[in-house]
N, C-alpha and C positions, 0 to 999 in steps of 0.2 A: 504493500500500500504506500510505503514511503516514497518510492520512486514515482508512482503515479501522482501523488500529491505534490511532490517537488516539481515535476514537469508541468502540472496544471497551474501551480502558483506562478511559475515562470511565464506561462502563456497568458495569464491574467495581468502580468506586469507587477506582481506583488513579491516575488521571491527576494528581491534586494531590500524590501521595506519591512520584512518581518524578522523576528529573532532567528538565528541560525538553527536553533533546536526545534523550531516550530513544526517543520515537516515530520520529524520523528515523533513529536508529541501527538500530532494529529493521527499518525499511523497507530500509535499505541492506544489512543482514544478509540479508534475504529476497532482495534482488536478486542478491547474491553467491551465495547458495545456488542459485537457479534457473539462474544463468549457469554455475556449476561443474557442476551436475547434467547438463549436456549432454555432459560427458566423464567424469563419475564418478557412480556410482549412490549418491546421497545421499538422495533422497526420491521417492516415487511421485506426489507432488503437484507438478504443473507449472503450475497456474494461480496467478497472483500473488494474487488475492483469497482463494483457498482457502489458500494458504501463509500469508497474513497471519492468517487466522482459525484454521486447524487446527494451525498450528505456533506462531506468535508469541503469539496470545491464549490458546490452550490452555495453554501453559507459564506465561504471565503470571498466569493465574488461581490458580496455587499460592500467590501472595502474599496471596490472600484466605483461605488455609487455615492458613498458619503464618508466623510472624515470622522472617525470615532476616537481620535486621540484625546485622552483625558476626559472623555465624556462619561456621564452617568447613564447607564442603559438598563432597562428592564425588559427581559424576554418573557412575554406573556404566553402561558401555555407551553412552556419550554419542552415538555416531553422528555426526550433523550438528550436534551441540552442544545437543541438547534433552534436558532443560529448562535445563541449567546456564548456557549462554551468554545465554539470554534473561533468566534471573534476575539474572545479573551486570550486564547492561545496565540493568535496572530498579532494582537494589539494589547500587550500586557498593561498599558496605562488605563485601559477601560475599567471603570467601576461597574461591576456587573451584579445584577439581581436576577435570579432565576425563579420564576413563579410557576407553580404547578399545583393542580388539585389532588395529586396522588403522592402521599408521603413516601411510599416505597421508591418511586422514581427519584425523588429528591435525595433520599438516603444514598442511593446508588451514585448519583451525581456528586455527592460529597466524597464517596470513595474514589471516584475518578479524579476529582480535584486533588485529593491527597496523593494518589499515585503519580500524578503529573506535576505535583508540587506547585499548584496554582494557589495564589493567595488573594484575598480580598473579594471572594465570590460569596454573595449572600444568597441563601436558599430560603424561599418564602412559600409556605404551604397555605393554600386557601383558594377561594374563588375570586376572580378578577373583579367582578361586579360588586363584591363586598369590600375587598381590600383597597380598592381605589378611592374609597371614602375616608381612609385612615389618614390622620395628620402625618406628614413626613413621606407619604406616598402619593397623595393626590397633587396634581399640578406641580410635580417636583423633579421629574426625570428629564434629562436632555433629549433622550431618545427612548421610544418604545418600539420593540420589534416583535413581529409575529410571523411564524412560518406554519400556517394552519390552513385547513380546508374550509373553514367557515367563510361565509360570504362577507364581502368587504364592509357592508353596512353594519353587520354584527360585530366584526372586528373593531371597527371605529368606536362603537359604543363601549366596548370592553377595554380598549387600549388608550384612546385619547385622554380620558380622565387622569391617567398617570403622567402625562407630558406637561412640562411647564410651558407657559406662554413663550413663544419664540422657538420652542423645541420641535422635534420631528417624530412622526410615526412612520415606520417603514413596514409595509406588508409584503411578504414574499409570495408572489403569485406566478401562475403559468402564463401562457400567451394571451389570455383574456383579461389581464389586469386593467387595461385601458377602458374596456367596456364596463367593468365593475366600478371603476372610479367615476365614470360619467353618471352611473346610476346611483352614486352615493352623495350627490350634491346636497340633498336635503339633510342627510345625516351630518355632513360636515358643517353645514350652516347651524344646525341645532347644537352641535358639540363644541363649537369654537375653532373648527379647523378650516383649512383651505387647501385645495389641490395644488401640488407642486409638480405633478406629472408622473410619468412612468419611465423607468430606465431599463431598457432591455440589456441582457447580458447572456453570453453563451456559457454553457457549462462545459469546460474543457473535456474533450473525449467522449461526451455523452450524446452529441448530435441533437441537442435540445437547446432552446433559448427560453429563459425565464424572464420575469419582469419584477422589478422592485417598484411598488407603488409608494410614492412619497407624499405625505400630508403634513403641512405645516400647522402648528398650533398657534393661533393668533390671539386667543383670549381664553381666560379660565373657563373650564367646563361648567355650565349652569348646575346648581345644586340638585336638580331633578334627575340628573344622569350620573351613572348608568341606572337603568331601571332594573327590576328583578329579572332573573334569567328567563323565567317562563314568558314574561312580557316581551323581552328582547327577541326571543325565538318566534313568538306568535305574530308580532307586529314590528318588524325591523323599520327603523326610521327611513 
């Protein structure tokens, strides 16, 4: 995996910008992921080469889209640590919070951080629509990121409340990201956000192109948001 990751980072123009140990750390992360996946459902990808490309390099490509140096980032619904942990490995100055609703996943991510000697990673257990109302979390992060299958209007209501005014929400999407962004205009208006466009990027060696949807937070999220999860699902903004 390390050779694939190293070549992919070079193709993305990132190899000279990341710590020299980063490709090896990402490969070890991938090995730990596939090993744990035998007993815990973390990923549908079980091939090491595909894990290197469709997990590690896909997440790494976000560094070609936005500057995360010294930023405070929350990864909402992090799952197996994507994209947050990959970004932390590649940009150690990142202040990272991993949020997930399953404690067992967060426990494993703590083991990964220990194995890779990553410091300054906060693991937060709970539901986004509840935790984003907490002081110190609401309207406070430079960047919120989500790599999820949820529709963009839903993701906006879950993620934008965490972002400080002036900050950025980044949603990792497939080729239909632009259409989702166009359909989320009402949600952005209600939540204090504004579209900043979609940035397409190739995933090295995977013959696919993904999109990062960028949303700028212009004003604090009104106190009525986010709503309860059942309401968010039933009636997206």
